[in-house]
Residue, then its C-alpha position, 0 to 999 in steps of 0.5 A: m422431575p428427571n427429564a426436567m433436570t436432564l432438559v435443564a442441563f442440556l439447555a444450560a450446556l448449550n447456552f455454554c456452548a453458544a457463549v463460548g462461540v460468541v467469544y471466540v468469534k469476536y476474538l477472530s474478529r478482533q484479530s482480523y481488524t487488527e491485521i486490516s488495520r497493520s495492512q492499511q498503514e502499510i498501504d499508506t506508507l507505500v502510497v507516500e513513498w510511490n508519490r514521492l518516487q513519482i515526483e522525484e522521477g518527474t524532476f529527474s527526467e525533466h527536459a530542461r533539467i538534463e539540458r542544464a545538466a549537460q551544459d553545467r557538467l559536461g559543457m555541452s552545447l547545441p551546435e551553431l547553424e553554421d557547424t550544421v550539415m544537412i544530408i540530402r538522399 
């Protein structure tokens, strides 16, 4: 009988350790999922910001916009044909 009680106690302890291990792994899994979710939200925010910046860059670098700004703000204009000089080498 003492051997049977020892075996039962050993198996109970082993079962308890396995249960604690399962709980710990589940805890780590939930922490990892939370971190992944947080990272995914940050990625989504950065993607939206990147797209906004690309649209803004396209707007500011548009040739017609630059030409309009040069005409309106600086009073610049394209020279007339008689005001140009062709240099031939």
